[in-house]
C-alpha positions in Angstrom: 89.5 107.2 -10.2 93.1 107.6 -11.2 94.5 110.6 -13.2 96.9 109.6 -16.0 99.5 111.7 -17.5 100.7 111.5 -21.0 103.6 109.3 -21.7 104.7 111.9 -24.1 105.3 114.3 -21.3 108.6 112.8 -20.5 108.2 113.4 -16.8 107.6 117.2 -17.5 104.6 119.1 -16.4 103.7 120.3 -19.9 100.8 118.0 -20.6 97.2 117.1 -19.7 96.0 114.5 -17.5 92.9 112.2 -18.1 90.7 110.3 -15.8 88.7 107.4 -17.5 85.4 106.5 -16.1 81.9 106.5 -17.4 82.8 110.0 -18.8 86.4 111.3 -19.4 87.8 114.1 -17.5 90.8 116.2 -18.7 92.8 118.8 -16.8 96.1 120.8 -17.2 98.9 119.3 -15.2 100.2 122.8 -14.5 96.9 124.2 -13.4 95.0 121.4 -11.6 93.4 124.1 -9.2 91.4 125.2 -12.3 89.4 122.2 -12.4 88.7 119.9 -15.3 86.8 119.4 -18.5 84.4 116.4 -18.5 83.3 114.9 -21.9 81.4 111.7 -22.8 83.5 108.7 -24.0 82.2 109.0 -27.2 83.4 112.6 -27.6 86.8 111.6 -26.3 87.1 108.8 -28.8 86.2 111.1 -31.7 88.7 113.9 -30.4 91.5 111.3 -30.2 90.6 109.8 -33.5 90.7 113.2 -35.2 94.1 114.1 -33.6 95.6 110.8 -34.8 94.5 111.6 -38.4 
């Protein structure tokens, strides 16, 4: 699986990365060694929808 960095980061390390698979994994670019959070695709879609308003 490939980790993708937000296009809004502008090449900086101040963002999160996501890995899309059967579930969605999210990690902090600056603290990769701390692991990642995994959520269902449904939870990810709901969270992104809520953020977009």
